[in-house]
N, C-alpha and C positions, 0 to 999 in steps of 0.2 A: 504494500500500500504506500503510495507516494505521500510525502509531506511537502506542502508548498506554502508560499507566502508572498506578500507584496508590500511595498512601502512607497508612499507618495513622496517624491523628492521635492524640495522647496524651490527648485528652479525649472523653468520651461515646461511645467506641468507634466514632467516625466514620472514614470512609475518603475521602480526597481522590483524585479521578481526573482525568486529562487525556488528550487525544488530538489528533493533528494528522495529516492525510493529504493527499497530493497525488494527484489523479486525472488521468490522461492518456487521451486518446481519439485514434483514427485520424482523420486530417483528413477522410476521406470521410463520417464520421458526422454532422458538422455541429455538434458541441459543442466549446466551448473547454475547455482544461485548467483545473482549478481546485483551490484548497486549501480544505479543511474543517478546522475546529478547534473545540474545546470543553473545558469543565472542569465538574466537579460534585463533589457530596458525597453520601455515602450511609451507610446503616447496616443491619446485619442483625439480625434478632430470631429466632434459630433458623432455620426454613425460610423465613421471610418477609424480603424485602429491600426497602428503599425508597431512592430517590435523587431528587435535584434536579440538573438539568444545564442549562448554558447552551451552546448550539451556534451556529455561524455559518460562513459561507464567504466567500471573497473575491468581488469584483465579477463575475468570470467565472461563478462558481456561480450567482449571482443572475440573470445573463444567460441561463444555460442553463435554469434551473428556476423562475424567478420568485420570488414571495414565500416559497415553501416553503424556499428556501435562505437567506432573511434570518435575522438573529439572532433566536433565540427560546429560551424556557425550556421544559424538559420535566420532568415529574414522573412517576416510575414506581413501581409496586408489583409485586413478583413473588413467586411461591411455588414453592419447589423441592419436587418430589415424586418418588417412585419408582414411578410407575404403569407 
């Protein structure tokens, strides 16, 4: 179960976010338990939100899922609507 939080920064209406999670598997699945973590910064402009995040996992995550679990940066843009 991941644990996450955010904090409103006093400048430019930015929000700092962070998360850490420990994932466990039954031994018969063949995956090792691993820890995932990351941090980022974002800002909302009305219904539009943007963020830049850095995410990573421990060595077991990389063993389970390869390069996809390596450290990397993510940039997101989202739009909230009432459709």
